[in-house]
C-alpha positions in Angstrom: -52.3 -23.9 -46.6 -54.6 -27.5 -45.2 -56.6 -29.3 -47.5 -60.2 -29.7 -46.5 -61.1 -32.6 -44.0 -64.0 -33.7 -46.9 -61.1 -34.2 -49.8 -58.3 -36.0 -47.3 -60.1 -39.0 -45.9 -59.1 -41.1 -48.0 -56.5 -39.6 -49.8 -52.2 -41.4 -50.4 -49.4 -40.9 -52.0 -51.3 -42.6 -55.6 -53.8 -40.2 -55.4 -53.9 -37.9 -58.0 -53.3 -34.0 -57.3 -57.3 -33.1 -58.0 -58.2 -34.9 -54.9 -55.8 -31.8 -53.1 -58.9 -29.7 -53.9 -62.8 -29.7 -52.9 -63.5 -28.4 -56.0 -61.4 -27.3 -59.3 -57.7 -27.4 -59.3 -56.4 -23.7 -59.3 -54.3 -22.4 -62.6 -50.9 -24.0 -61.3 -51.9 -27.6 -60.7 -53.7 -27.6 -63.7 -50.2 -26.6 -65.5 -48.9 -29.1 -63.3 -50.5 -32.0 -64.4 -49.8 -31.4 -68.2 -46.6 -31.7 -67.2 -47.1 -34.9 -65.7 -47.1 -34.4 -62.5 -50.1 -36.1 -61.8 -49.7 -38.4 -58.7 -49.2 -37.0 -54.8 -46.4 -39.3 -55.1 -44.8 -37.9 -58.3 -44.8 -34.3 -56.5 -42.3 -36.1 -54.1 -40.5 -36.1 -57.4 -40.2 -32.5 -58.2 -37.1 -32.1 -56.6 -36.1 -28.2 -55.7 -32.9 -26.9 -57.3 -32.2 -25.7 -53.7 -32.8 -25.3 -50.6 -30.8 -23.1 -48.0 -31.9 -21.3 -44.4 -32.2 -18.0 -44.4 -30.7 -16.1 -41.0 -32.4 -15.1 -38.3 -32.6 -11.4 -37.2 -29.0 -10.5 -35.8 -27.2 -7.7 -34.5 -25.1 -5.5 -36.6 -22.3 -6.1 -34.8 -22.3 -10.2 -36.0 -22.3 -8.7 -39.6 -18.7 -9.7 -40.8 -17.5 -10.4 -44.6 -19.0 -13.4 -46.4 -21.5 -14.0 -44.2 -25.4 -14.5 -45.4 -27.4 -11.7 -42.8 -30.8 -10.8 -41.5 -31.0 -7.7 -40.1 -33.7 -5.1 -39.0 -32.9 -1.7 -39.3 -34.3 2.1 -39.0 -34.2 4.1 -42.3 -31.5 6.9 -41.7 -31.1 8.6 -45.3 -31.7 7.7 -49.2 -29.8 8.6 -51.7 -29.8 8.1 -55.6 -28.1 8.7 -59.0 -28.9 7.8 -62.1 -27.7 4.4 -63.7 -24.6 4.6 -66.4 -26.7 1.7 -67.6 -29.2 3.9 -68.9 -33.1 3.0 -69.3 -34.3 -0.6 -68.7 -37.9 -1.4 -69.9 -40.3 1.1 -71.2 -37.6 3.5 -71.1 -37.7 4.0 -67.3 -34.9 5.3 -66.2 -32.4 3.1 -63.5 -31.1 4.3 -61.0 -28.3 3.5 -58.5 -29.5 3.7 -55.0 -28.0 3.6 -52.1 -29.8 3.7 -48.3 -28.3 3.8 -44.7 -29.8 1.7 -41.8 -29.1 2.2 -38.4 -29.7 -1.4 -36.2 -32.7 -1.0 -34.4 -30.9 -2.9 -31.7 -27.1 -1.2 -31.5 -26.4 2.0 -32.6 -24.2 0.1 -35.9 -24.8 1.3 -38.9 -24.8 -0.8 -42.3 -24.9 0.6 -46.1 -27.8 -1.0 -48.3 -26.6 -0.6 -52.5 -28.9 -1.4 -55.4 -27.5 -0.9 -59.4 -30.0 -0.4 -62.0 -32.6 -0.4 -59.8 -35.8 1.1 -60.7 -37.4 4.2 -59.4 -40.0 2.2 -57.6 -37.6 0.5 -55.3 -36.8 4.5 -54.3 -40.2 5.0 -53.6 -40.3 2.6 -50.7 -37.0 3.6 -49.2 -38.7 7.3 -49.3 -41.8 5.5 -47.5 -40.5 3.0 -44.9 -39.6 4.2 -41.6 -38.1 0.6 -40.8 -36.9 -2.6 -43.2 -35.9 -6.4 -42.9 -33.4 -7.4 -45.4 -31.4 -10.4 -45.9 -28.2 -10.7 -47.8 -24.3 -11.2 -48.5 -22.3 -8.9 -46.6 -19.3 -7.2 -48.1 -16.4 -4.3 -47.2 -16.0 -1.7 -49.5 -13.7 0.8 -48.1 -13.6 -0.3 -44.8 -17.3 -0.2 -44.1 -20.2 -2.9 -44.5 -22.6 -3.0 -47.3 -24.9 -5.5 -48.7 -25.8 -5.3 -52.5 -29.1 -5.8 -53.3 -30.3 -7.9 -50.7 -33.9 -9.2 -50.1 -36.4 -6.7 -48.0 -39.7 -5.4 -47.0 -40.9 -2.8 -44.9 -41.7 -3.7 -41.3 -44.1 -2.3 -39.3 -43.0 -0.1 -35.9 -45.1 -2.4 -33.9 -43.8 -5.1 -35.6 -40.3 -5.4 -34.5 -38.8 -7.8 -33.0 -37.5 -7.8 -29.5 -33.7 -9.0 -29.1 -34.9 -11.8 -26.6 -37.3 -12.8 -29.0 -35.1 -13.7 -32.1 -32.2 -15.5 -29.8 -34.8 -18.5 -29.6 -35.9 -18.8 -33.6 -34.7 -21.1 -36.0 -33.9 -20.4 -39.7 -36.7 -20.4 -42.1 -35.4 -22.6 -45.2 -35.4 -20.7 -48.8 -36.7 -23.6 -50.8 -36.4 -23.4 -54.6 -37.9 -25.2 -56.8 -37.2 -25.3 -60.6 -40.2 -23.4 -62.9 -42.4 -26.3 -64.0 -44.7 -25.4 -67.8 -44.9 -21.6 -66.5 -45.6 -23.0 -62.6 -43.3 -20.3 -60.8 -41.0 -21.6 -57.2 -44.0 -20.1 -54.7 -46.9 -21.9 -56.3 -45.3 -25.3 -56.6 -44.3 -25.2 -52.4 -48.7 -24.0 -52.2 -49.2 -27.2 -54.0 -46.5 -29.5 -51.9 -47.6 -27.8 -48.4 -51.6 -29.1 -49.6 -50.0 -32.8 -48.9 -51.6 -33.6 -45.6 -49.4 -34.0 -42.8 -50.2 -37.9 -42.2 -48.9 -38.7 -45.8 -45.4 -37.4 -44.3 -45.6 -39.5 -41.8 -46.2 -42.6 -44.1 -43.6 -43.2 -46.5 -42.8 -46.6 -47.1 -38.8 -47.1 -47.8 -38.6 -50.1 -50.6 -35.1 -50.6 -50.2 -34.3 -53.3 -47.7 -32.5 -51.9 -44.3 -29.0 -54.0 -44.9 -28.8 -52.6 -48.4 -28.9 -49.2 -46.9 -26.9 -49.6 -43.9 -23.8 -51.4 -46.4 -24.6 -48.4 -49.1 -24.5 -45.5 -45.8 -27.3 -44.1 -47.2 -30.0 -42.3 -44.7 -34.2 -43.5 -45.3 -36.3 -42.5 -48.1 -38.9 -40.3 -45.7 -35.7 -38.8 -44.1 -34.5 -37.8 -47.3 -37.6 -36.7 -49.2 -38.8 -34.6 -45.6 -34.6 -32.9 -46.4 -35.0 -32.4 -49.7 -38.5 -30.7 -49.8 -37.6 -28.7 -46.4 -39.9 -30.3 -44.1 -38.5 -29.5 -41.1 -41.0 -29.9 -38.3 -40.5 -33.6 -39.2 -37.3 -33.6 -38.4 -34.9 -33.4 -35.4 -32.8 -31.1 -37.0 -32.3 -30.0 -40.6 -28.9 -28.9 -41.7 -26.9 -28.6 -45.2 -25.1 -32.1 -44.0 -28.4 -33.8 -44.2 -29.8 -32.4 -47.5 -27.2 -33.5 -49.3 -27.2 -36.7 -48.0 -31.0 -36.6 -49.2 -29.9 -35.7 -52.3 -27.0 -39.0 -52.4 -30.4 -41.2 -51.5 -32.9 -40.2 -53.7 -30.2 -39.8 -56.8 -29.8 -43.9 -56.1 -33.2 -44.3 -55.7 -33.8 -43.3 -59.1 -30.9 -44.9 -60.8 -32.2 -48.8 -58.4 -35.9 -48.6 -59.8 -34.6 -47.5 -63.7 -32.2 -50.9 -63.1 -35.2 -52.3 -61.8 -37.0 -51.5 -64.9 -34.1 -52.8 -67.4 -34.3 -56.5 -66.3 -38.0 -56.1 -66.1 -37.7 -55.6 -69.5 -35.1 -58.0 -70.1 -37.1 -60.5 -68.2 -39.7 -60.2 -70.3 -38.2 -61.1 -73.7 -36.5 -64.0 -72.4 -40.1 -65.2 -71.2 -41.2 -65.3 -74.9 -40.4 -67.6 -77.4 -38.3 -66.9 -79.9 -38.5 -67.7 -84.0 -35.8 -70.6 -84.3 -33.8 -70.0 -87.2 -31.1 -72.5 -88.1 -27.6 -72.4 -89.6 -25.9 -75.3 -90.7 -22.1 -74.7 -91.9 -23.4 -75.0 -95.7 -25.8 -72.4 -95.6 -23.7 -70.0 -93.8 -21.1 -70.8 -96.6 -23.5 -69.9 -99.1 -23.9 -66.3 -98.2 -20.6 -65.6 -96.7 -19.2 -66.2 -100.4 -21.4 -63.8 -101.8 -19.2 -61.2 -100.3 -15.7 -60.1 -102.1 -14.1 -59.9 -99.1 -13.2 -62.3 -96.4 -14.7 -61.3 -92.9 -12.4 -59.7 -90.0 -12.2 -62.3 -86.6 -14.2 -59.8 -85.5 -16.7 -60.3 -87.9 -16.7 -63.9 -87.5 -17.1 -63.8 -83.6 -19.8 -61.7 -83.9 -21.6 -63.4 -86.2 -21.2 -66.6 -84.6 -23.1 -64.9 -81.0 -25.3 -63.7 -83.2 -26.5 -67.2 -84.8 -26.1 -69.0 -81.4 -28.8 -66.3 -80.4 -31.1 -67.1 -83.5 -31.2 -70.7 -82.5 -31.9 -70.1 -78.6 -35.3 -71.0 -78.6 -35.9 -67.2 -76.7 -35.8 -63.9 -78.9 -32.7 -62.1 -79.5 -32.2 -58.6 -78.6 -28.5 -57.9 -79.3 -26.4 -54.9 -80.1 -23.8 -55.0 -82.5 -21.4 -51.4 -81.9 -18.5 -50.7 -83.5 -16.8 -47.3 -85.2 -17.6 -46.1 -88.7 -16.4 -48.6 -91.2 -15.3 -51.6 -89.2 -18.3 -53.8 -91.2 -21.2 -54.1 -88.9 -23.3 -54.4 -92.3 -21.8 -57.2 -93.6 -22.9 -59.2 -90.6 -26.4 -58.0 -90.7 -26.7 -58.5 -94.3 -25.9 -62.4 -93.3 -27.8 -62.3 -90.6 -30.6 -61.4 -92.7 -30.3 -63.5 -95.3 -29.6 -66.8 -93.2 -33.3 -65.6 -91.6 -35.2 -64.9 -94.8 -33.5 -68.9 -96.6 -35.0 -70.5 -93.4 -38.7 -69.0 -95.0 -38.8 -65.9 -92.4 -38.6 -62.3 -92.9 -36.2 -59.6 -92.5 -36.8 -56.1 -92.2 -34.2 -53.2 -91.7 -34.8 -50.1 -90.9 -32.6 -47.1 -91.7 -32.6 -43.4 -90.3 -32.4 -41.7 -93.1 -33.9 -42.7 -97.0 -30.6 -42.2 -98.3 -29.8 -45.2 -96.4 -31.8 -47.3 -97.2 -31.3 -46.6 -100.5 -27.2 -47.0 -100.6 -28.4 -50.7 -97.8 -30.9 -52.1 -100.6 -28.6 -51.3 -103.8 -26.3 -53.4 -102.2 -28.3 -56.1 -100.3 -30.3 -56.6 -103.6 -27.5 -58.1 -105.3 -26.8 -60.4 -102.6 -30.7 -61.4 -102.8 -30.3 -62.1 -106.4 -28.2 -64.4 -106.0 -29.8 -66.3 -103.1 -33.2 -66.2 -105.0 -34.4 -64.1 -102.1 -37.3 -61.3 -102.7 -36.5 -58.1 -101.9 -38.6 -54.9 -101.5 -37.5 -51.0 -100.3 -40.5 -48.9 -98.8 -39.9 -45.2 -97.7 -42.0 -42.1 -97.1 -41.6 -40.6 -100.6 -42.9 -44.3 -101.8 -45.7 -44.0 -104.6 -49.1 -45.0 -103.2 -49.4 -47.6 -105.7 -45.8 -48.9 -104.7 -46.8 -48.5 -101.5 -49.9 -51.0 -102.0 -48.1 -53.7 -103.7 -44.8 -54.1 -100.8 -47.7 -54.2 -98.3 -49.7 -56.9 -99.8 -46.2 -58.4 -100.5 -45.2 -58.3 -97.1 -48.6 -60.0 -95.6 -48.9 -62.6 -98.1 -45.0 -63.4 -97.3 -44.3 -63.2 -101.0 -41.6 -60.3 -100.0 -38.6 -61.7 -97.6 -36.4 -58.5 -96.9 -37.4 -55.0 -96.8 -35.7 -52.2 -96.3 -36.5 -49.0 -95.1 -36.9 -46.1 -93.0 -39.5 -44.9 -89.9 -42.3 -46.2 -92.4 -41.7 -50.0 -91.1 -43.1 -49.4 -87.7 -46.3 -48.2 -88.9 -49.8 -49.4 -87.9 -50.0 -50.2 -91.8 -47.2 -52.4 -92.4 -47.9 -55.8 -91.6 -46.1 -58.7 -91.5 -46.8 -63.0 -92.3 -43.8 -64.3 -90.4 -41.2 -61.4 -88.8 -38.5 -63.2 -88.0 -35.7 -60.6 -87.4 -35.7 -56.9 -87.1 -32.3 -55.2 -87.9 -32.1 -51.6 -86.7 -29.8 -49.6 -88.5 -27.8 -46.2 -86.2 -29.6 -47.5 -83.2 -29.0 -43.4 -82.0 -31.0 -42.1 -84.2 -33.9 -44.3 -82.9 -36.1 -44.5 -79.7 -36.2 -48.0 -77.5 -40.2 -47.4 -78.1 -39.7 -47.0 -81.6 -37.7 -50.3 -82.1 -39.5 -52.5 -79.6 -42.9 -51.5 -82.2 -41.0 -53.0 -84.9 -40.2 -55.8 -83.2 -43.8 -56.4 -82.1 -44.8 -57.1 -85.3 -43.3 -60.5 -85.2 -44.4 -63.2 -83.2 -40.7 -64.1 -81.4 -39.1 -61.7 -83.6 -35.6 -61.4 -82.9 -34.0 -58.1 -83.2 -30.4 -56.7 -83.7 -29.4 -53.8 -83.4 -25.9 -51.5 -85.2 -24.3 -48.8 -83.9 -21.6 -46.5 -85.3 -21.6 -44.9 -81.7 -19.6 -46.5 -79.0 -22.0 -47.0 -76.2 -20.3 -46.0 -72.5 -20.8 -48.0 -69.7 -23.1 -45.8 -67.8 -25.2 -46.5 -71.1 -24.7 -49.6 -71.4 -26.3 -50.1 -67.8 -29.7 -48.0 -68.6 -30.8 -47.4 -71.9 -29.0 -50.7 -73.5 -29.5 -52.8 -70.3 -31.8 -55.2 -71.8 -29.8 -56.0 -74.5 -26.8 -58.6 -75.1 -23.6 -55.6 -76.4 -21.3 -57.2 -79.6 -18.2 -55.0 -80.0 -16.3 -55.4 -83.5 -12.9 -53.5 -82.6 -10.4 -54.2 -85.8 -11.2 -52.4 -89.0 -11.0 -54.1 -92.6 -7.9 -55.0 -93.9 -6.5 -51.6 -96.1 -9.1 -49.2 -94.5 -6.4 -46.0 -93.8 -8.9 -44.2 -91.4 -8.5 -40.7 -91.6 -6.7 -37.5 -90.1 -8.7 -34.5 -88.5 -7.8 -30.7 -88.6 -8.9 -27.7 -87.3 -9.2 -24.5 -89.7 -9.4 -21.2 -89.7 -9.8 -18.2 -91.7 -6.0 -17.6 -91.2 -5.2 -20.9 -93.1 -8.7 -21.5 -95.6 -6.4 -21.0 -98.3 -4.3 -23.6 -97.8 -7.4 -25.8 -97.3 -8.6 -24.6 -100.6 -5.2 -25.9 -102.7 -5.7 -29.4 -100.6 -8.9 -29.8 -101.9 -7.5 -28.9 -105.0 -4.8 -31.4 -105.7 -7.2 -34.4 -104.0 -9.5 -33.4 -107.0 -6.6 -33.5 -109.5 -5.9 -36.9 -108.4 -9.5 -37.7 -109.4 -10.8 -38.2 -105.6 -14.1 -36.8 -104.3 -14.7 -34.2 -101.7 -17.7 -34.1 -98.9 -18.7 -30.4 -98.1 -21.3 -30.4 -95.2 -23.2 -27.7 -93.4 -25.5 -27.1 -90.8 -28.5 -25.8 -93.1 -30.4 -26.0 -96.6 -31.4 -21.8 -96.6 -30.5 -18.9 -95.4 -32.0 -18.3 -92.0 -32.6 -14.6 -90.4 -32.8 -15.9 -87.2 -29.3 -18.0 -87.1 -26.1 -16.8 -88.0 -25.2 -20.2 -89.6 -23.5 -21.2 -93.4 -26.3 -22.8 -95.6 -26.1 -25.2 -98.1 -27.8 -22.5 -101.1 -24.3 -20.0 -100.2 -21.7 -22.3 -99.4 -22.7 -24.6 -103.1 -21.9 -20.8 -105.1 -18.6 -20.0 -102.6 -17.1 -23.2 -104.2 -18.8 -23.3 -107.6 -17.0 -19.9 -107.6 -13.7 -21.1 -105.9 -13.4 -24.5 -108.6 -15.1 -23.1 -112.0 -14.0 -26.0 -113.6 -15.2 -28.9 -111.2 -18.6 -30.5 -111.0 -20.1 -29.4 -108.0 -23.8 -30.8 -107.2 -25.9 -30.4 -103.6 -28.4 -32.8 -101.7 -30.7 -32.8 -98.7 -32.9 -34.2 -96.6 -35.9 -32.2 -98.1 -35.2 -33.0 -102.0 -37.1 -36.3 -103.7 -36.2 -39.1 -103.4 -35.3 -39.6 -106.9 -33.5 -36.6 -107.0 -30.8 -37.3 -104.1 -30.5 -41.0 -105.2 -30.1 -39.5 -108.7 -27.0 -37.3 -107.3 -25.8 -39.8 -104.9 -25.4 -42.7 -108.1 -23.5 -39.9 -109.9 -21.3 -38.9 -106.6 -20.6 -42.7 -106.6 -20.1 -43.5 -110.3 -17.3 -40.1 -110.0 -19.6 -37.9 -112.3 -19.4 -35.3 -109.1 -16.2 -33.7 -108.0 -17.9 -31.8 -104.8 -21.0 -32.7 -103.2 -22.5 -29.9 -101.0 -24.6 -31.5 -98.4 -26.5 -31.2 -95.0 -26.1 -34.0 -92.7 -28.2 -36.2 -94.7 -24.9 -38.2 -95.4 -24.1 -38.8 -92.0 -24.3 -42.1 -91.6 -23.9 -45.4 -94.1 -22.8 -43.4 -96.9 -19.6 -45.6 -97.9 -18.3 -43.7 -101.4 -14.5 -45.3 -101.7 -13.0 -42.6 -103.6 -14.5 -39.6 -101.7 -11.3 -38.7 -99.4 -11.9 -35.4 -98.1 -14.8 -34.3 -96.0 -14.9 -30.6 -94.9 -17.2 -29.6 -92.2 -18.6 -25.6 -92.2 -20.0 -24.5 -88.7 -18.6 -27.6 -87.0 -19.6 -25.9 -83.6 -23.1 -26.5 -84.7 -23.0 -30.1 -84.9 -22.9 -33.0 -81.8 -19.6 -34.5 -81.4 -20.9 -37.9 -82.0 -22.6 -36.3 -85.4 -18.9 -35.1 -86.4 -17.3 -38.2 -85.6 -19.6 -40.1 -87.8 -19.3 -37.3 -90.9 -15.3 -38.0 -90.9 -16.4 -41.6 -90.7 -17.9 -40.9 -94.4 -13.9 -41.0 -95.9 -11.3 -43.0 -95.3 -12.8 -46.4 -96.1 -10.7 -47.8 -98.6 -7.2 -47.9 -99.6 -6.6 -43.8 -99.8 -6.5 -42.1 -97.0 -9.6 -39.6 -95.1 -8.9 -36.3 -94.9 -11.5 -34.8 -92.3 -11.4 -30.2 -91.9 -13.1 -28.6 -89.7 -14.1 -25.0 -91.0 -14.3 -22.1 -88.7 -15.4 -19.0 -89.9 -14.9 -16.6 -86.5 -13.6 -17.1 -83.3 -15.3 -19.6 -81.2 -15.9 -19.8 -77.2 -13.1 -21.8 -75.2 -15.7 -24.4 -75.1 -16.6 -24.9 -78.6 -13.3 -24.9 -79.2 -12.3 -27.6 -77.1 -15.0 -29.6 -78.2 -13.6 -29.6 -81.6 -10.4 -30.3 -79.9 -11.5 -33.5 -78.9 -12.5 -35.1 -82.9 -9.2 -33.2 -83.9 -7.1 -35.3 -81.3 -8.9 -38.2 -80.5 -10.4 -41.5 -82.8 -11.9 -43.1 -80.1 -15.4 -43.3 -80.9 -15.6 -44.7 -77.0 -13.7 -41.2 -75.6 -15.9 -38.8 -77.9 -18.9 -40.5 -77.1 -18.5 -40.2 -73.7 -17.5 -36.4 -73.7 -21.2 -36.0 -76.3 -22.7 -37.7 -73.5 -21.4 -35.4 -70.8 -22.3 -32.2 -73.0 -25.6 -33.1 -74.5 -26.8 -36.3 -72.5 -28.7 -39.3 -72.4 -32.4 -38.9 -73.9 -35.3 -40.4 -72.4 -33.7 -43.7 -72.0 -37.7 -45.2 -71.7 -39.0 -43.5 -74.3 -39.2 -41.9 -78.1 -36.1 -39.4 -77.1 -33.3 -40.8 -77.9 -30.8 -38.1 -78.0 -32.0 -35.4 -76.1 -29.8 -32.5 -75.5 -31.4 -32.0 -71.4 -30.3 -34.7 -69.3 -34.6 -36.5 -68.2 -33.6 -37.5 -64.9 -35.3 -36.1 -62.0 -31.9 -35.9 -60.1 -29.9 -38.3 -61.1 -27.0 -37.6 -63.8 -25.7 -41.4 -65.1 -21.7 -39.1 -66.1 -21.9 -37.5 -62.9 -23.7 -40.2 -61.1 -21.8 -43.5 -62.8 -20.5 -45.0 -59.1 -23.9 -44.9 -57.6 -25.4 -46.5 -60.9 -23.0 -49.3 -60.4 -24.0 -50.0 -57.7 -27.1 -49.5 -58.1 -27.0 -52.7 -60.9 -25.3 -54.7 -58.4 -27.7 -54.3 -55.7 -30.8 -55.4 -58.1 -29.3 -57.6 -59.1 -27.9 -59.5 -55.8 -31.5 -58.6 -54.7 -33.6 -60.3 -57.5 -31.6 -63.5 -57.2 -31.8 -64.0 -53.4 -35.9 -63.0 -54.3 -36.3 -60.3 -51.7 -39.7 -59.9 -51.0 -39.5 -56.2 -50.7 -38.0 -56.1 -53.9 -40.4 -58.2 -55.4 -43.4 -56.0 -54.6 -41.5 -53.2 -56.2 -40.9 -54.8 -59.5 -44.9 -55.9 -59.4 -45.3 -52.0 -58.8 -43.4 -51.1 -61.8 -44.6 -53.6 -64.3 -48.0 -52.2 -63.5 -46.7 -48.9 -64.0 -44.3 -49.1 -67.2 -46.2 -48.3 -70.3 -43.2 -49.1 -72.3 -43.7 -53.0 -71.4 -47.3 -53.3 -72.8 -44.8 -52.6 -76.3 -42.5 -55.8 -75.9 
């Protein structure tokens, strides 16, 4: 299908898909546009799931076991029997069908079978004299057969001659993914409308010497092979197709590394607020803590304070396992910023965590005479109005809140430090939106989900990374065990023992209320069960949909040891710090990600008493689910767990809002499977930019112009 000449005279790769159509685009084209494939160049990156050759028609004598075979035969007989499966959709009787065909080039016989076929398939064979078919050859009772092949009827006048098929090349079967309801055949029709001349004009943006060094083929050849454009190639084979995939994986990672470089450069080129921290000021702040910072905390604190006086905006991520003391570093940094006359904002993923931080930090701020406020989604209109005025006027120096902080209505007089707690709960765009509220604002990010190297080169490539490896002295950590119905009674006895020792327990559930569509435990039912198990203990429930005052009241009582067992959703996952809580039991643990399980486990073992984590399973789990839980049971290393979680859950949208996506948002690359290519791309981009390579300079300009995310920096 070709484009209208009147429509392609000025068409190029940056043209819109609409330009392929003289009038209105088809329904399928509109659906692709709605899915983000707006230009012809974007269609190049609509990568097929697979491309494979369909064999040319051959003599039946060339069919052998396990070969992929195409033939044309005369229908000799058809036999059908009712299927054991019974009836299909619409209650139509399903059939097991056997068709005997004879080769048109020889007298050889082959049997074709369909299992659980509809009667319409049998009717086609009863009418057909000749058929063409393609499928995998099997041997059954020493006879050749093909099960469930693709087939179509062929007219006797159109039967091929043997000498003709000898000169034919195999056709290519191209299978695109279904996109926004558009199936593979309709995607192919749209791609086939791209003018032939454009396929001759695909510019390679990576220097030839780099491609030769890495042994990659050209970009044009790669796209031609991927989309099966055999007419432009000397030959097409599976080896070329695989080499094309390798090149496009590298290409995608290469371009992403340029985006990372751009984001880092645009931050570095800005003037940052200068925040000084003389020794006496540091000591004034640090002496407020009832403990001394560890060696790691001190080192990271020094790195941050050096950034704050460097004349450039800081973008630093502090990573460390749950309970390592990241918050103490953040509090001291925020206080020093405020004592320099500027404002600090601390953004938390949940109201519970924001409330806890507020209660802790306000005691320090009172000693330092720093005004502080708490801004939540549930803050009353009157309170919010006062807080917004205090931020705009500069009266409030230290603000703690949730997503409310990056709303347009929140304006600062002189925001100089944005602290993001539990970065994995936010997206890059959200982080940058908060930072943009202050001219030359510094950004300090904290995460208890350790960053694997593959992610540090992509999602966090614009950040300097500090790591706190050691734990504060006296922390006992926790042990983890999987509990099934056979040892659930022992678990209950253990919980009873710990409560009688005046310790407290978290019970974590995946849902608040019962759902008819999901077979998972919920807070209401689990709370009733534990009230039955422990009738003389004080048990409360807490979840994210409660009013802030209600959650705060329950948490305050739990913190004061007035509640023995707290049944909660994952609202307690991050930042909750109750030293006396020593047991956390997670119900339906297979419903949580590995990083979430590790975070929940971090709620206990935070003091001198050891912590215990139990993963409660109530049904037989698949081998895969059980292996995931064993990763948590057998490993306390957050880096190992983060790597495993990344493999399972995907990396999310590295330059947008979706931070912990369940799918790999890359077009073809996977930062886990292609970590080697990622490191090569990072090395090559760094070298080429340093050399001032002209081709790369042009690509940098193009990506800087195209990437909307940079407008928020």
